[in-house]
C-alpha positions in Angstrom: 6.7 -41.5 -20.9 7.6 -41.8 -17.3 9.0 -44.8 -15.5 5.7 -46.5 -15.1 5.1 -46.7 -18.8 2.1 -44.4 -18.8 2.2 -41.0 -20.5 2.9 -38.1 -18.2 -0.6 -36.6 -18.7 -2.3 -39.8 -17.4 -0.1 -39.8 -14.3 -1.0 -36.2 -13.5 -4.7 -36.9 -14.0 -4.5 -40.0 -11.7 -2.5 -38.1 -9.1 -5.0 -35.2 -9.1 -8.0 -37.5 -9.0 -6.7 -39.5 -6.0 -5.6 -36.5 -4.0 -7.8 -35.7 -1.0 -7.3 -31.9 -1.2 -8.5 -29.9 -4.2 -5.8 -28.5 -6.4 -5.5 -24.8 -6.7 -4.1 -22.9 -9.7 -1.1 -20.7 -9.7 -3.1 -17.6 -9.0 -5.1 -19.3 -6.2 -1.8 -20.4 -4.4 -0.4 -16.9 -4.8 -3.5 -15.0 -3.6 -4.8 -17.3 -0.8 -3.2 -19.4 1.9 -4.2 -23.0 2.8 -7.1 -21.7 5.0 -8.5 -19.5 2.3 -7.3 -16.2 3.7 -5.8 -13.5 1.5 -2.1 -13.1 1.5 -2.0 -9.3 2.1 1.7 -8.9 1.6 1.8 -10.8 -1.6 -1.2 -8.8 -3.0 0.4 -5.5 -2.0 3.6 -6.7 -3.7 1.7 -7.6 -6.8 0.0 -4.2 -6.8 3.3 -2.4 -6.4 4.8 -4.5 -9.2 1.8 -3.8 -11.5 2.2 0.0 -10.8 5.9 -0.2 -11.6 5.2 -2.1 -14.8 2.5 0.4 -15.8 4.8 3.3 -15.0 7.6 1.8 -17.0 5.3 1.1 -19.9 4.0 4.7 -19.9 7.5 6.1 -19.8 8.5 3.8 -22.7 5.4 4.8 -24.6 6.2 8.5 -24.2 9.8 7.9 -25.3 8.5 6.1 -28.4 6.1 8.8 -29.2 8.8 11.4 -29.1 11.2 9.4 -31.2 8.7 7.8 -33.5 5.3 8.4 -35.0 1.8 8.6 -33.5 1.1 5.2 -35.0 3.9 3.6 -32.9 2.4 5.3 -29.8 -1.0 3.8 -30.7 0.4 0.3 -31.0 2.3 0.7 -27.7 -0.9 1.9 -25.9 -3.0 -0.9 -27.4 -0.4 -3.5 -26.5 -0.1 -2.1 -22.9 -3.8 -2.3 -22.5 -4.1 -5.9 -23.7 -1.0 -7.2 -22.0 -1.2 -5.4 -18.6 -4.7 -4.0 -17.9 -6.8 -6.8 -19.2 -5.0 -9.5 -17.1 -5.1 -7.3 -14.0 -8.9 -6.8 -14.5 -9.3 -10.6 -15.0 -7.5 -11.3 -11.7 -9.6 -8.7 -9.9 -12.8 -10.2 -11.2 -11.6 -13.7 -10.3 -11.0 -12.6 -6.7 -14.4 -10.8 -6.6 -16.4 -13.7 -8.1 -14.7 -16.4 -6.1 -17.1 -16.0 -3.3 -20.5 -17.7 -3.5 -23.2 -15.0 -3.3 -25.6 -17.6 -1.9 -23.3 -18.3 1.0 -25.0 -17.1 4.2 -22.3 -18.2 6.7 -19.5 -15.9 7.6 -17.2 -19.0 6.8 -15.0 -18.4 9.8 -12.6 -21.1 10.8 -12.9 -22.5 14.3 -9.9 -20.5 15.4 -11.3 -17.2 14.1 -14.7 -17.8 15.7 -13.1 -18.7 19.0 -10.9 -15.5 18.8 -13.9 -13.3 18.1 -16.0 -14.9 20.9 -13.1 -14.7 23.4 -12.7 -11.0 22.5 -16.4 -10.3 23.0 -16.4 -12.1 26.3 -13.3 -10.3 27.6 -14.7 -6.9 26.5 -18.1 -7.7 28.2 -16.4 -8.6 31.4 -14.4 -5.4 31.3 -17.5 -3.3 30.6 -19.5 -4.8 33.4 -18.1 -2.4 36.0 -18.4 0.8 33.9 -21.2 3.4 34.3 -22.5 2.8 30.8 -22.3 -1.0 31.2 -25.9 -1.6 30.1 -25.4 0.0 26.7 -22.0 -1.7 26.2 -23.2 -5.1 27.2 -26.3 -4.8 25.0 -23.9 -4.1 22.1 -21.6 -7.0 22.9 -24.7 -9.3 23.3 -25.9 -8.2 19.8 -22.5 -8.9 18.3 -22.3 -12.3 20.0 -25.7 -13.2 18.7 -24.5 -12.1 15.2 -21.5 -14.5 15.5 -23.8 -17.3 16.7 -26.2 -16.8 13.8 -23.4 -16.8 11.2 -21.0 -19.4 12.8 -20.5 -22.7 11.1 -22.4 -25.7 12.6 -19.3 -27.0 14.4 -19.0 -23.6 16.3 -22.6 -22.7 16.8 -23.0 -24.3 20.3 -20.0 -22.4 21.8 -21.1 -19.2 20.1 -24.7 -19.5 21.5 -23.2 -20.2 25.0 -21.1 -17.0 24.9 -24.1 -15.0 23.6 -26.3 -16.3 26.4 -23.6 -15.5 29.0 -23.2 -11.9 27.7 -27.0 -11.5 27.5 -27.2 -12.7 31.2 -24.6 -10.1 32.2 -26.6 -7.4 30.4 -29.8 -8.5 32.1 -28.1 -8.5 35.5 -26.7 -5.0 35.0 -30.1 -3.7 33.9 -31.8 -5.3 36.9 -29.5 -3.5 39.4 -31.2 -0.6 41.2 -30.0 2.7 40.0 -28.5 1.5 36.8 -29.3 3.4 33.6 -31.6 1.5 31.2 
């Protein structure tokens, strides 16, 4: 019992239910940041730790096999498989299956969509003066339309505006006399 007189498990349920943000588990907090992006350094550290653990277990198993019987080696290999490899596979499948296969949107945050669109616009402006500007601008226009098609609703208007601007630049370059088509 805590100070309020209610059991501890009731207080946790009440705190969880009244929270505005969804609670994530231990693995979710380790693997993903608050915005849902992967923690690359943490994942690489986890992979290195798993490789070290598997290497140590293999070395220990070989020592046991040399000092003991084949039955002890079989027990060691089975325990290593159950205690190391099965949890690693479970985490891998959890990461892979976390994404909704029906999700059509690229699920970019506003900052990511803005960064992509700014990059495309800067590259298009730089490409406008090149001899192969028509091909480059056509490519950048195609990429901008891809971003506009897959952007979240809140970013769709700005993405379409950038795509239209790049498309206009491509049309202007193609309309110039003597430009390659």
